[in-house]
One Martini backbone bead per residue (centre of mass of N, CA, C, O) as a GRO file, in nm:
protein
  112
    1UNK     BB    1   0.241   2.482   2.681
    2UNK     BB    2   0.372   2.199   2.716
    3UNK     BB    3   0.108   2.043   2.766
    4UNK     BB    4  -0.012   2.103   2.491
    5UNK     BB    5   0.213   1.986   2.317
    6UNK     BB    6   0.205   1.698   2.431
    7UNK     BB    7  -0.088   1.641   2.351
    8UNK     BB    8  -0.054   1.679   2.047
    9UNK     BB    9   0.178   1.462   2.007
   10UNK     BB   10  -0.011   1.213   2.140
   11UNK     BB   11  -0.231   1.250   1.936
   12UNK     BB   12  -0.387   1.055   1.737
   13UNK     BB   13  -0.414   1.016   1.403
   14UNK     BB   14  -0.612   0.947   1.163
   15UNK     BB   15  -0.635   0.718   0.933
   16UNK     BB   16  -0.605   0.751   0.571
   17UNK     BB   17  -0.790   0.562   0.319
   18UNK     BB   18  -0.822   0.539  -0.035
   19UNK     BB   19  -1.006   0.312  -0.249
   20UNK     BB   20  -0.996   0.261  -0.601
   21UNK     BB   21  -1.158   0.145  -0.886
   22UNK     BB   22  -1.144   0.058  -1.193
   23UNK     BB   23  -1.333  -0.020  -1.464
   24UNK     BB   24  -1.156  -0.293  -1.510
   25UNK     BB   25  -1.095  -0.414  -1.207
   26UNK     BB   26  -0.744  -0.425  -1.207
   27UNK     BB   27  -0.739  -0.141  -1.048
   28UNK     BB   28  -0.579   0.022  -0.778
   29UNK     BB   29  -0.618   0.320  -0.574
   30UNK     BB   30  -0.407   0.477  -0.342
   31UNK     BB   31  -0.494   0.712  -0.073
   32UNK     BB   32  -0.251   0.801   0.169
   33UNK     BB   33  -0.249   0.565   0.434
   34UNK     BB   34  -0.031   0.281   0.511
   35UNK     BB   35  -0.122   0.098   0.796
   36UNK     BB   36  -0.239  -0.065   1.074
   37UNK     BB   37  -0.533   0.068   1.007
   38UNK     BB   38  -0.533   0.001   0.662
   39UNK     BB   39  -0.412  -0.269   0.550
   40UNK     BB   40  -0.663  -0.456   0.553
   41UNK     BB   41  -0.825  -0.303   0.343
   42UNK     BB   42  -0.626  -0.352   0.114
   43UNK     BB   43  -0.621  -0.660   0.126
   44UNK     BB   44  -0.920  -0.701   0.069
   45UNK     BB   45  -0.916  -0.567  -0.213
   46UNK     BB   46  -0.706  -0.756  -0.337
   47UNK     BB   47  -0.864  -1.021  -0.286
   48UNK     BB   48  -1.111  -0.942  -0.466
   49UNK     BB   49  -0.958  -0.955  -0.737
   50UNK     BB   50  -0.764  -1.164  -0.749
   51UNK     BB   51  -0.494  -1.398  -0.893
   52UNK     BB   52  -0.555  -1.483  -1.210
   53UNK     BB   53  -0.447  -1.187  -1.272
   54UNK     BB   54  -0.331  -0.912  -1.339
   55UNK     BB   55  -0.248  -0.626  -1.129
   56UNK     BB   56  -0.300  -0.285  -1.010
   57UNK     BB   57  -0.110  -0.061  -0.788
   58UNK     BB   58  -0.163   0.264  -0.705
   59UNK     BB   59   0.104   0.473  -0.528
   60UNK     BB   60   0.119   0.792  -0.590
   61UNK     BB   61  -0.084   0.886  -0.321
   62UNK     BB   62   0.114   0.790  -0.100
   63UNK     BB   63   0.228   0.939   0.198
   64UNK     BB   64   0.226   0.664   0.378
   65UNK     BB   65   0.434   0.384   0.495
   66UNK     BB   66   0.451   0.081   0.660
   67UNK     BB   67   0.504  -0.242   0.756
   68UNK     BB   68   0.208  -0.320   0.706
   69UNK     BB   69   0.198  -0.231   0.412
   70UNK     BB   70   0.433  -0.400   0.314
   71UNK     BB   71   0.312  -0.674   0.389
   72UNK     BB   72   0.071  -0.654   0.199
   73UNK     BB   73   0.231  -0.639  -0.064
   74UNK     BB   74   0.396  -0.900  -0.031
   75UNK     BB   75   0.163  -1.096   0.005
   76UNK     BB   76   0.026  -1.033  -0.265
   77UNK     BB   77   0.261  -1.094  -0.446
   78UNK     BB   78   0.278  -1.397  -0.366
   79UNK     BB   79  -0.008  -1.473  -0.458
   80UNK     BB   80   0.026  -1.403  -0.752
   81UNK     BB   81   0.274  -1.580  -0.813
   82UNK     BB   82   0.133  -1.854  -0.739
   83UNK     BB   83  -0.074  -1.775  -1.001
   84UNK     BB   84   0.088  -1.653  -1.245
   85UNK     BB   85   0.100  -1.350  -1.146
   86UNK     BB   86   0.076  -0.986  -1.116
   87UNK     BB   87   0.179  -0.718  -0.906
   88UNK     BB   88   0.147  -0.390  -0.994
   89UNK     BB   89   0.347  -0.103  -0.921
   90UNK     BB   90   0.233   0.220  -0.951
   91UNK     BB   91   0.386   0.501  -0.900
   92UNK     BB   92   0.558   0.536  -0.653
   93UNK     BB   93   0.611   0.710  -0.408
   94UNK     BB   94   0.866   0.829  -0.230
   95UNK     BB   95   0.795   0.674   0.034
   96UNK     BB   96   0.769   0.398  -0.098
   97UNK     BB   97   1.038   0.383  -0.245
   98UNK     BB   98   1.214   0.410   0.006
   99UNK     BB   99   1.119   0.152   0.149
  100UNK     BB  100   1.201  -0.040  -0.082
  101UNK     BB  101   1.501   0.031  -0.069
  102UNK     BB  102   1.566  -0.031   0.231
  103UNK     BB  103   1.448  -0.343   0.200
  104UNK     BB  104   1.522  -0.454  -0.102
  105UNK     BB  105   1.241  -0.458  -0.301
  106UNK     BB  106   1.258  -0.300  -0.569
  107UNK     BB  107   1.380  -0.562  -0.743
  108UNK     BB  108   1.123  -0.774  -0.662
  109UNK     BB  109   0.914  -0.598  -0.772
  110UNK     BB  110   0.649  -0.466  -0.978
  111UNK     BB  111   0.748  -0.183  -1.145
  112UNK     BB  112   0.562   0.095  -1.337
   0.00000   0.00000   0.00000
């Protein structure tokens, strides 16, 4: 029994992230997990939007985010700011909001 439990606990679960774009193409909705396995995918999608105008990242359906995901958001935020635009974080889930609170970023990012 213990060997089975140990194997289950150490078997990595695949990270799942779905990113969809709105018809206006300036809003991305992230669903699932933003971690070291999926953060680059999110960054690529944000980079495709370009930073010439405000964009929205809907985080309401993000179940988990780690430091890699946070780095992606902060990096994108800085890129938008450098181009006099904003990355708006829409409806962050409780797990996202908690990470932003813990890191002191809640008041520095554009939350809508």
